[in-house]
BALOBA-1460 file (C-alpha; in Angstrom, 3 decimals):
// residues 232
<rec num="1" residu="r" x="-44.727" y="13.527" z="23.010"/>
<rec num="2" residu="n" x="-42.167" y="10.552" z="24.298"/>
<rec num="3" residu="i" x="-41.407" y="10.614" z="28.271"/>
<rec num="4" residu="r" x="-38.457" y="8.854" z="29.731"/>
<rec num="5" residu="g" x="-39.006" y="5.717" z="31.445"/>
<rec num="6" residu="h" x="-42.547" y="5.109" z="29.540"/>
<rec num="7" residu="t" x="-43.217" y="2.661" z="26.878"/>
<rec num="8" residu="i" x="-42.913" y="4.241" z="23.400"/>
<rec num="9" residu="e" x="-46.153" y="3.950" z="21.821"/>
<rec num="10" residu="n" x="-46.676" y="0.559" z="19.423"/>
<rec num="11" residu="t" x="-43.686" y="-0.644" z="20.508"/>
<rec num="12" residu="e" x="-41.819" y="-2.822" z="23.629"/>
<rec num="13" residu="l" x="-39.041" y="-0.179" z="23.714"/>
<rec num="14" residu="s" x="-38.962" y="2.680" z="26.512"/>
<rec num="15" residu="c" x="-37.209" y="5.709" z="26.532"/>
<rec num="16" residu="f" x="-33.572" y="5.519" z="28.329"/>
<rec num="17" residu="e" x="-32.877" y="7.532" z="31.177"/>
<rec num="18" residu="g" x="-29.562" y="9.225" z="31.393"/>
<rec num="19" residu="r" x="-26.856" y="9.971" z="28.811"/>
<rec num="20" residu="p" x="-27.022" y="8.176" z="25.664"/>
<rec num="21" residu="g" x="-23.705" y="5.315" z="26.297"/>
<rec num="22" residu="a" x="-23.619" y="5.384" z="29.767"/>
<rec num="23" residu="d" x="-24.246" y="1.994" z="30.313"/>
<rec num="24" residu="l" x="-21.348" y="0.485" z="27.835"/>
<rec num="25" residu="p" x="-18.242" y="-1.004" z="29.571"/>
<rec num="26" residu="p" x="-15.392" y="1.464" z="29.898"/>
<rec num="27" residu="m" x="-13.489" y="1.626" z="26.650"/>
<rec num="28" residu="d" x="-9.301" y="0.327" z="28.080"/>
<rec num="29" residu="l" x="-7.505" y="2.679" z="25.727"/>
<rec num="30" residu="s" x="-4.043" y="1.670" z="26.793"/>
<rec num="31" residu="m" x="-5.357" y="-2.238" z="25.349"/>
<rec num="32" residu="a" x="-6.480" y="-0.456" z="22.368"/>
<rec num="33" residu="a" x="-3.893" y="1.361" z="21.520"/>
<rec num="34" residu="e" x="-1.309" y="-1.803" z="22.137"/>
<rec num="35" residu="i" x="-3.441" y="-3.493" z="19.696"/>
<rec num="36" residu="l" x="-2.987" y="-0.725" z="17.190"/>
<rec num="37" residu="e" x="0.413" y="-0.761" z="17.708"/>
<rec num="38" residu="e" x="0.546" y="-4.413" z="17.006"/>
<rec num="39" residu="k" x="-1.344" y="-4.264" z="13.368"/>
<rec num="40" residu="w" x="-0.936" y="-0.713" z="12.214"/>
<rec num="41" residu="g" x="2.482" y="0.833" z="14.194"/>
<rec num="42" residu="k" x="6.026" y="-0.393" z="14.768"/>
<rec num="43" residu="k" x="5.510" y="-3.842" z="16.395"/>
<rec num="44" residu="s" x="3.354" y="-4.573" z="13.176"/>
<rec num="45" residu="n" x="4.780" y="-6.551" z="10.057"/>
<rec num="46" residu="h" x="5.123" y="-3.466" z="8.052"/>
<rec num="47" residu="r" x="7.908" y="-1.578" z="10.144"/>
<rec num="48" residu="s" x="9.802" y="0.246" z="7.159"/>
<rec num="49" residu="n" x="6.688" y="2.709" z="7.159"/>
<rec num="50" residu="a" x="5.176" y="2.201" z="10.416"/>
<rec num="51" residu="e" x="4.771" y="4.959" z="12.476"/>
<rec num="52" residu="d" x="3.929" y="5.026" z="16.385"/>
<rec num="53" residu="i" x="0.183" y="5.051" z="17.340"/>
<rec num="54" residu="r" x="-0.845" y="8.699" z="18.738"/>
<rec num="55" residu="d" x="-3.667" y="9.041" z="21.272"/>
<rec num="56" residu="v" x="-5.684" y="10.698" z="18.064"/>
<rec num="57" residu="d" x="-5.208" y="7.398" z="16.428"/>
<rec num="58" residu="v" x="-6.750" y="5.784" z="19.309"/>
<rec num="59" residu="m" x="-9.804" y="8.109" z="19.586"/>
<rec num="60" residu="s" x="-10.126" y="7.623" z="15.967"/>
<rec num="61" residu="h" x="-10.251" y="3.961" z="16.084"/>
<rec num="62" residu="a" x="-12.678" y="3.737" z="18.727"/>
<rec num="63" residu="m" x="-15.002" y="5.966" z="17.083"/>
<rec num="64" residu="y" x="-14.824" y="5.201" z="13.398"/>
<rec num="65" residu="p" x="-12.693" y="1.565" z="13.139"/>
<rec num="66" residu="d" x="-13.857" y="0.525" z="9.563"/>
<rec num="67" residu="v" x="-13.076" y="4.285" z="8.702"/>
<rec num="68" residu="f" x="-9.231" y="4.312" z="10.631"/>
<rec num="69" residu="d" x="-8.420" y="0.795" z="9.106"/>
<rec num="70" residu="e" x="-8.931" y="1.838" z="5.360"/>
<rec num="71" residu="y" x="-7.064" y="4.822" z="6.207"/>
<rec num="72" residu="m" x="-4.132" y="2.888" z="7.268"/>
<rec num="73" residu="d" x="-4.503" y="0.627" z="4.439"/>
<rec num="74" residu="n" x="-3.814" y="3.713" z="2.206"/>
<rec num="75" residu="v" x="-0.945" y="5.107" z="4.244"/>
<rec num="76" residu="r" x="0.329" y="1.655" z="4.255"/>
<rec num="77" residu="q" x="0.267" y="1.638" z="0.280"/>
<rec num="78" residu="h" x="0.944" y="5.186" z="-0.926"/>
<rec num="79" residu="g" x="2.750" y="6.734" z="2.155"/>
<rec num="80" residu="k" x="1.475" y="9.896" z="3.835"/>
<rec num="81" residu="l" x="-0.076" y="12.282" z="1.548"/>
<rec num="82" residu="n" x="-0.540" y="15.366" z="3.425"/>
<rec num="83" residu="i" x="2.377" y="16.930" z="2.249"/>
<rec num="84" residu="l" x="0.446" y="17.679" z="-1.158"/>
<rec num="85" residu="d" x="-1.929" y="20.547" z="-1.733"/>
<rec num="86" residu="t" x="-5.388" y="19.783" z="-1.644"/>
<rec num="87" residu="r" x="-6.064" y="20.783" z="-5.410"/>
<rec num="88" residu="t" x="-3.089" y="18.249" z="-6.488"/>
<rec num="89" residu="f" x="-4.564" y="15.679" z="-4.320"/>
<rec num="90" residu="l" x="-8.057" y="15.925" z="-5.405"/>
<rec num="91" residu="t" x="-7.426" y="16.278" z="-9.411"/>
<rec num="92" residu="g" x="-3.625" y="15.097" z="-9.822"/>
<rec num="93" residu="m" x="-1.216" y="17.071" z="-11.954"/>
<rec num="94" residu="k" x="-1.391" y="18.392" z="-15.455"/>
<rec num="95" residu="v" x="1.627" y="18.061" z="-18.140"/>
<rec num="96" residu="g" x="3.734" y="20.444" z="-17.745"/>
<rec num="97" residu="q" x="2.982" y="21.444" z="-14.343"/>
<rec num="98" residu="e" x="5.307" y="21.940" z="-11.567"/>
<rec num="99" residu="l" x="4.862" y="21.069" z="-7.646"/>
<rec num="100" residu="n" x="7.015" y="22.063" z="-4.743"/>
<rec num="101" residu="v" x="6.918" y="19.186" z="-2.299"/>
<rec num="102" residu="t" x="8.216" y="20.314" z="1.358"/>
<rec num="103" residu="l" x="8.836" y="17.179" z="3.144"/>
<rec num="104" residu="e" x="10.369" y="18.783" z="6.129"/>
<rec num="105" residu="p" x="12.009" y="22.139" z="7.093"/>
<rec num="106" residu="g" x="14.974" y="22.920" z="4.466"/>
<rec num="107" residu="k" x="14.271" y="19.391" z="2.630"/>
<rec num="108" residu="y" x="11.881" y="19.861" z="-0.613"/>
<rec num="109" residu="l" x="10.995" y="18.751" z="-4.017"/>
<rec num="110" residu="i" x="10.156" y="20.226" z="-7.237"/>
<rec num="111" residu="i" x="8.406" y="17.691" z="-9.387"/>
<rec num="112" residu="k" x="7.249" y="18.484" z="-13.181"/>
<rec num="113" residu="l" x="4.830" y="15.843" z="-15.152"/>
<rec num="114" residu="i" x="6.249" y="15.584" z="-18.303"/>
<rec num="115" residu="s" x="3.883" y="13.428" z="-20.340"/>
<rec num="116" residu="v" x="1.345" y="10.603" z="-19.631"/>
<rec num="117" residu="g" x="0.801" y="7.472" z="-21.992"/>
<rec num="118" residu="e" x="-1.714" y="5.507" z="-22.870"/>
<rec num="119" residu="s" x="-2.763" y="1.986" z="-21.296"/>
<rec num="120" residu="n" x="-1.019" y="-0.838" z="-22.238"/>
<rec num="121" residu="s" x="-1.979" y="-4.420" z="-22.713"/>
<rec num="122" residu="d" x="-1.386" y="-4.832" z="-18.785"/>
<rec num="123" residu="g" x="-3.742" y="-1.861" z="-18.111"/>
<rec num="124" residu="l" x="-0.585" y="0.242" z="-17.246"/>
<rec num="125" residu="v" x="0.295" y="4.083" z="-18.093"/>
<rec num="126" residu="n" x="4.116" y="5.181" z="-18.758"/>
<rec num="127" residu="i" x="4.146" y="8.547" z="-16.460"/>
<rec num="128" residu="q" x="6.982" y="10.403" z="-17.529"/>
<rec num="129" residu="f" x="8.356" y="13.210" z="-15.007"/>
<rec num="130" residu="e" x="11.160" y="15.159" z="-13.364"/>
<rec num="131" residu="v" x="12.455" y="15.243" z="-9.843"/>
<rec num="132" residu="n" x="14.389" y="18.090" z="-9.056"/>
<rec num="133" residu="g" x="15.516" y="18.055" z="-12.811"/>
<rec num="134" residu="q" x="16.203" y="14.554" z="-12.975"/>
<rec num="135" residu="p" x="13.899" y="12.535" z="-15.268"/>
<rec num="136" residu="r" x="12.158" y="9.795" z="-13.843"/>
<rec num="137" residu="m" x="9.244" y="7.269" z="-15.113"/>
<rec num="138" residu="a" x="6.773" y="5.213" z="-12.968"/>
<rec num="139" residu="h" x="3.945" y="2.418" z="-14.897"/>
<rec num="140" residu="i" x="0.686" y="3.428" z="-13.127"/>
<rec num="141" residu="k" x="-1.946" y="0.925" z="-13.086"/>
<rec num="142" residu="d" x="-4.945" y="2.465" z="-15.247"/>
<rec num="143" residu="k" x="-8.070" y="1.740" z="-12.975"/>
<rec num="144" residu="s" x="-10.531" y="3.612" z="-15.314"/>
<rec num="145" residu="l" x="-10.681" y="-0.109" z="-17.271"/>
<rec num="146" residu="g" x="-11.875" y="-1.528" z="-14.138"/>
<rec num="147" residu="a" x="-12.083" y="-5.490" z="-15.070"/>
<rec num="148" residu="e" x="-10.913" y="-5.236" z="-18.258"/>
<rec num="149" residu="v" x="-7.402" y="-6.227" z="-17.071"/>
<rec num="150" residu="k" x="-6.432" y="-8.811" z="-14.722"/>
<rec num="151" residu="s" x="-4.312" y="-7.973" z="-11.863"/>
<rec num="152" residu="r" x="-1.481" y="-9.816" z="-10.774"/>
<rec num="153" residu="p" x="-1.207" y="-11.615" z="-7.760"/>
<rec num="154" residu="k" x="0.866" y="-9.948" z="-5.155"/>
<rec num="155" residu="a" x="3.787" y="-11.030" z="-2.894"/>
<rec num="156" residu="l" x="2.310" y="-12.598" z="0.418"/>
<rec num="157" residu="s" x="3.548" y="-10.561" z="3.575"/>
<rec num="158" residu="g" x="5.392" y="-12.390" z="6.221"/>
<rec num="159" residu="v" x="6.042" y="-15.327" z="3.658"/>
<rec num="160" residu="a" x="9.836" y="-15.464" z="2.439"/>
<rec num="161" residu="g" x="9.809" y="-17.537" z="-0.272"/>
<rec num="162" residu="s" x="6.781" y="-15.408" z="-1.780"/>
<rec num="163" residu="i" x="9.218" y="-13.113" z="-3.241"/>
<rec num="164" residu="g" x="7.937" y="-9.789" z="-4.891"/>
<rec num="165" residu="s" x="9.052" y="-7.096" z="-6.939"/>
<rec num="166" residu="p" x="10.549" y="-3.710" z="-4.585"/>
<rec num="167" residu="m" x="9.458" y="-1.701" z="-7.573"/>
<rec num="168" residu="p" x="7.234" y="-1.061" z="-10.479"/>
<rec num="169" residu="g" x="9.340" y="-1.956" z="-13.657"/>
<rec num="170" residu="v" x="9.402" y="-4.086" z="-16.736"/>
<rec num="171" residu="v" x="11.068" y="-7.680" z="-16.692"/>
<rec num="172" residu="l" x="14.260" y="-8.338" z="-18.510"/>
<rec num="173" residu="e" x="15.072" y="-11.755" z="-18.039"/>
<rec num="174" residu="t" x="14.327" y="-14.525" z="-15.516"/>
<rec num="175" residu="h" x="17.455" y="-16.632" z="-13.951"/>
<rec num="176" residu="v" x="15.576" y="-19.605" z="-12.967"/>
<rec num="177" residu="s" x="12.939" y="-21.865" z="-13.912"/>
<rec num="178" residu="k" x="10.427" y="-24.669" z="-11.985"/>
<rec num="179" residu="g" x="12.531" y="-26.982" z="-10.083"/>
<rec num="180" residu="d" x="15.592" y="-24.848" z="-9.575"/>
<rec num="181" residu="s" x="17.430" y="-25.142" z="-6.253"/>
<rec num="182" residu="v" x="18.521" y="-21.657" z="-5.091"/>
<rec num="183" residu="n" x="20.552" y="-20.185" z="-2.367"/>
<rec num="184" residu="i" x="20.041" y="-17.076" z="-0.379"/>
<rec num="185" residu="g" x="21.271" y="-14.107" z="-2.788"/>
<rec num="186" residu="d" x="20.905" y="-16.195" z="-5.997"/>
<rec num="187" residu="n" x="19.056" y="-13.916" z="-8.553"/>
<rec num="188" residu="l" x="15.980" y="-14.698" z="-9.787"/>
<rec num="189" residu="v" x="14.565" y="-11.508" z="-11.816"/>
<rec num="190" residu="v" x="16.116" y="-9.201" z="-13.669"/>
<rec num="191" residu="l" x="14.172" y="-5.541" z="-14.073"/>
<rec num="192" residu="s" x="14.276" y="-2.642" z="-15.635"/>
<rec num="193" residu="a" x="13.312" y="0.288" z="-13.773"/>
<rec num="194" residu="m" x="13.549" y="4.029" z="-14.047"/>
<rec num="195" residu="k" x="16.427" y="3.347" z="-16.544"/>
<rec num="196" residu="m" x="18.410" y="1.017" z="-14.372"/>
<rec num="197" residu="e" x="18.578" y="-2.576" z="-14.106"/>
<rec num="198" residu="t" x="17.347" y="-4.059" z="-11.005"/>
<rec num="199" residu="m" x="18.410" y="-7.686" z="-9.603"/>
<rec num="200" residu="v" x="15.495" y="-9.480" z="-7.676"/>
<rec num="201" residu="s" x="17.425" y="-11.823" z="-5.121"/>
<rec num="202" residu="s" x="15.972" y="-14.612" z="-3.179"/>
<rec num="203" residu="p" x="16.048" y="-14.233" z="0.504"/>
<rec num="204" residu="v" x="16.122" y="-18.160" z="1.087"/>
<rec num="205" residu="k" x="17.471" y="-21.437" z="0.675"/>
<rec num="206" residu="g" x="15.096" y="-23.811" z="-1.245"/>
<rec num="207" residu="i" x="12.933" y="-25.032" z="-4.646"/>
<rec num="208" residu="v" x="11.544" y="-23.004" z="-7.328"/>
<rec num="209" residu="e" x="7.806" y="-23.417" z="-7.063"/>
<rec num="210" residu="k" x="6.543" y="-21.533" z="-9.657"/>
<rec num="211" residu="v" x="7.934" y="-18.469" z="-11.916"/>
<rec num="212" residu="i" x="5.037" y="-15.731" z="-12.272"/>
<rec num="213" residu="v" x="6.904" y="-13.220" z="-14.723"/>
<rec num="214" residu="t" x="8.179" y="-13.443" z="-18.100"/>
<rec num="215" residu="a" x="10.528" y="-10.804" z="-19.558"/>
<rec num="216" residu="g" x="8.666" y="-7.707" z="-21.135"/>
<rec num="217" residu="d" x="5.975" y="-7.891" z="-18.042"/>
<rec num="218" residu="h" x="5.064" y="-4.605" z="-16.702"/>
<rec num="219" residu="i" x="4.689" y="-5.334" z="-12.858"/>
<rec num="220" residu="d" x="4.033" y="-2.990" z="-9.750"/>
<rec num="221" residu="a" x="5.864" y="-2.921" z="-6.670"/>
<rec num="222" residu="g" x="4.600" y="-5.886" z="-4.243"/>
<rec num="223" residu="d" x="3.617" y="-8.095" z="-7.215"/>
<rec num="224" residu="l" x="4.571" y="-11.721" z="-6.970"/>
<rec num="225" residu="v" x="7.707" y="-12.711" z="-9.264"/>
<rec num="226" residu="v" x="8.611" y="-16.086" z="-7.886"/>
<rec num="227" residu="e" x="7.759" y="-18.776" z="-5.305"/>
<rec num="228" residu="v" x="10.118" y="-20.545" z="-3.455"/>
<rec num="229" residu="t" x="9.837" y="-23.475" z="-1.159"/>
<rec num="230" residu="e" x="11.962" y="-23.311" z="1.510"/>
<rec num="231" residu="e" x="14.400" y="-25.852" z="2.572"/>
<rec num="232" residu="g" x="14.700" y="-26.353" z="6.373"/>
């Protein structure tokens, strides 16, 4: 039996007095909130899908910092998934199933899964579905293939000349080659996404350093398509 203040038998350790953690320095919650706001909130580089950091977020990070960061990484990549029911979240949809998703009061989606294709050479699966009766298609990476499929490089966040795909799709054609000069707004790549053609334009003026994709490539949102070295 250990008694407070006495040395634990066969060790140099002694039992502490009082509440566990009482000797730790106080946590500056305001500073912690500011740091999280810079990293994950509306002050971060991901303002498009960022939200205000709440008190509960600060407390979650204080207790489980690694778990909280992993959660926020998933929110940044996929958005919040609390609009899904538990069974759909855990097991996914079955072909022919319809799912009612309420985004907010009076605003909802009816999603129906039409078909799930086979993995192609890039490890992507074509998913056909309907949203409120309108046909849609998405290309989803088959994670069950593991390391058999080589992943594509991603555009670097905060680097304007590292130009990524705005959405999943198939590359129809490229308009530039290495060494070409481009201006802001010049078309670089043509994508086919959701049965529509989408142009990927240059956000900077400079010289094309590398063209990553070729016609026929299946790419995901954020995949690097062209690198441009900015000109001052």
